[in-house]
C-alpha positions in Angstrom: 126.0 -59.5 57.3 129.8 -60.4 58.5 129.4 -61.9 62.0 132.9 -61.9 64.2 133.3 -64.3 67.0 136.2 -64.5 69.3 136.8 -67.5 71.1 139.3 -68.4 73.9 139.7 -70.6 76.7 140.6 -68.8 79.3 142.9 -71.3 81.1 141.0 -71.1 84.6 142.6 -68.4 86.9 146.4 -69.1 86.1 148.1 -65.9 86.2 144.9 -64.1 85.7 146.1 -60.6 86.9 149.1 -60.6 84.4 146.8 -62.1 81.3 143.7 -60.3 81.2 144.8 -57.1 80.2 146.8 -58.9 77.4 143.5 -60.9 76.5 141.5 -57.3 76.6 143.8 -55.5 74.4 143.5 -58.5 72.0 139.8 -58.6 71.9 139.9 -54.8 71.3 142.1 -55.1 68.4 139.7 -57.6 66.6 136.3 -55.7 67.5 134.3 -59.1 67.5 130.3 -59.1 67.9 130.3 -62.1 70.0 132.9 -63.4 72.6 132.7 -66.9 73.5 135.1 -68.1 76.2 135.8 -71.3 78.2 137.0 -71.9 81.7 135.7 -68.7 83.2 136.5 -68.7 87.1 134.4 -67.0 89.9 136.4 -66.7 93.2 134.6 -64.5 95.2 137.6 -64.5 97.9 139.9 -63.0 95.3 137.3 -60.7 93.2 133.8 -60.0 93.5 133.6 -60.1 89.6 134.0 -63.2 87.6 136.9 -63.2 84.9 134.2 -62.4 82.3 132.8 -59.7 84.4 136.5 -58.0 84.9 137.0 -58.4 81.1 133.7 -56.7 80.3 134.3 -54.1 82.7 136.7 -52.9 80.1 134.9 -53.9 77.0 131.6 -52.8 78.0 129.2 -55.2 76.0 126.0 -54.8 76.5 124.8 -58.4 76.5 126.3 -60.9 78.7 126.0 -64.3 80.6 128.4 -66.2 82.8 127.0 -70.2 82.8 128.8 -71.9 86.1 129.4 -75.5 85.2 131.0 -76.9 88.5 132.8 -75.8 91.6 136.6 -76.8 92.0 135.9 -77.4 95.6 133.6 -80.3 95.1 134.9 -83.8 94.8 133.1 -85.0 91.5 135.2 -88.3 91.5 138.7 -87.3 90.7 139.8 -85.5 93.8 139.0 -81.9 95.5 141.0 -79.1 93.5 140.4 -76.2 95.9 140.2 -75.7 99.5 137.5 -72.8 99.0 134.2 -72.7 96.6 135.4 -71.4 92.9 133.1 -71.6 90.3 134.1 -72.5 86.8 132.1 -72.3 83.8 131.5 -70.7 80.3 130.7 -67.1 79.1 129.1 -64.8 76.2 129.7 -61.5 75.8 127.8 -59.9 72.6 126.7 -56.7 71.0 123.7 -58.4 70.0 120.9 -59.2 72.2 120.2 -63.0 73.1 118.4 -65.2 75.0 119.9 -68.4 76.6 119.6 -71.6 78.3 122.1 -74.2 79.8 122.0 -77.7 78.7 123.5 -80.5 81.1 125.8 -83.0 79.5 126.8 -86.7 80.2 129.9 -87.3 82.5 131.4 -90.6 83.5 131.2 -90.6 87.2 134.5 -91.3 88.7 136.3 -90.8 85.5 135.5 -87.1 84.4 137.1 -84.5 86.4 133.8 -82.4 86.6 130.4 -81.8 85.1 129.7 -80.5 81.6 127.2 -78.2 80.5 126.4 -76.4 77.0 125.5 -72.7 77.0 122.8 -72.4 74.1 122.4 -68.8 73.0 119.6 -67.6 70.7 120.1 -64.5 68.7 116.9 -64.7 66.5 118.3 -65.1 63.2 120.7 -67.7 64.4 121.5 -70.1 67.4 125.0 -70.6 68.7 126.2 -73.1 71.2 129.4 -72.6 73.8 130.6 -75.9 75.0 133.8 -77.5 76.7 133.7 -81.1 76.1 135.9 -83.6 78.4 139.0 -84.2 77.5 140.2 -87.5 78.4 137.1 -90.1 78.3 136.4 -90.4 74.6 133.1 -92.4 75.3 131.7 -89.6 77.3 132.8 -86.8 74.9 131.0 -88.7 72.0 127.6 -88.9 74.3 128.2 -85.2 75.2 128.5 -84.3 71.3 125.3 -86.6 70.5 123.2 -85.1 73.0 123.7 -81.5 72.6 121.3 -79.6 71.2 121.6 -78.7 67.2 122.6 -75.0 66.7 123.5 -73.1 63.9 126.9 -72.4 65.0 129.0 -74.1 67.7 132.2 -72.8 69.2 134.0 -74.8 71.9 137.0 -76.3 72.8 136.3 -79.9 71.6 139.4 -81.7 72.8 139.1 -83.1 69.8 141.6 -83.9 67.0 140.7 -82.7 63.6 140.7 -86.3 62.1 138.3 -87.4 65.0 136.1 -84.6 64.4 135.8 -84.9 60.3 134.1 -87.9 60.0 131.2 -86.7 62.4 130.5 -83.4 60.7 129.6 -85.4 57.1 126.5 -86.8 58.6 125.5 -83.7 60.6 126.0 -81.3 57.9 128.5 -78.9 59.7 131.2 -77.3 58.1 134.5 -76.8 60.2 136.8 -73.9 60.7 139.5 -76.3 60.4 138.3 -77.4 57.0 138.6 -73.7 55.6 142.0 -73.2 57.3 144.6 -75.6 58.8 145.9 -74.2 62.1 147.2 -75.1 65.7 145.2 -74.0 68.5 146.9 -75.6 71.3 150.8 -74.8 70.8 152.5 -76.6 73.4 151.6 -80.0 72.2 151.3 -78.7 68.3 147.5 -79.8 68.5 144.2 -78.4 67.3 141.4 -78.8 69.7 139.1 -75.7 69.4 136.9 -75.1 66.3 133.7 -73.2 65.0 131.2 -75.1 63.2 128.4 -73.7 61.1 125.6 -75.1 59.4 124.3 -72.6 57.3 126.8 -69.9 56.3 130.3 -69.8 54.9 133.5 -68.6 56.6 134.9 -65.8 55.1 138.2 -65.8 57.4 139.6 -67.5 60.2 143.0 -66.0 62.5 144.9 -67.2 65.1 145.8 -64.6 67.6 148.4 -64.1 70.3 149.6 -67.4 71.4 150.5 -65.8 74.9 146.9 -65.3 76.3 146.5 -68.9 77.1 147.7 -72.4 76.8 145.1 -72.1 74.1 145.2 -69.8 71.1 142.8 -67.3 70.8 140.6 -67.9 67.5 139.0 -65.3 65.5 135.8 -66.5 63.1 134.6 -64.0 60.3 131.3 -65.9 59.2 129.1 -64.4 56.3 125.3 -64.4 57.3 
């Protein structure tokens, strides 16, 4: 079985109306089995639907979950970002049925900008984790990685460079998408921050799609189960 996974950090709600049609078109061109996204936003004053639901209005994937991780209007120690309640989090759309659970991850109070969660999905034949790690506090990021419940496949915005990531994968027996194909996923700084890890299976193909969808590049991972 060839499993096709599309992953993208949606870049919160910046220029959302302009970017969402491009994102939807790119997903349609790839036809993934599973869509994994970070920085999903639900702003009820702007729309009754989250960005995940707006995307799925066009795609109509039968299985979906939005995992709210924080509220932009709350002060988690680094200042209030929005005057009104706006939820941000993780999302998964899938052609395959799955069950899910949310895992709270550690943060450094008054250092991390906001709480972090993992969205853990069980597809029966395999498990998949979606996560967006902290971006500036290395000690917290390492704790989040260590405390994350193990999954067969992990797809995330790691906020981690390849040379930081590689030594940690040896003991955990994961294969990284970056080991298969070297790529840049954060073009503005010529950095790689986004990866897919798999324990049991091999990557058949890895593509970087349109760079104009977000500040991150959309990643497409073909995995042979």
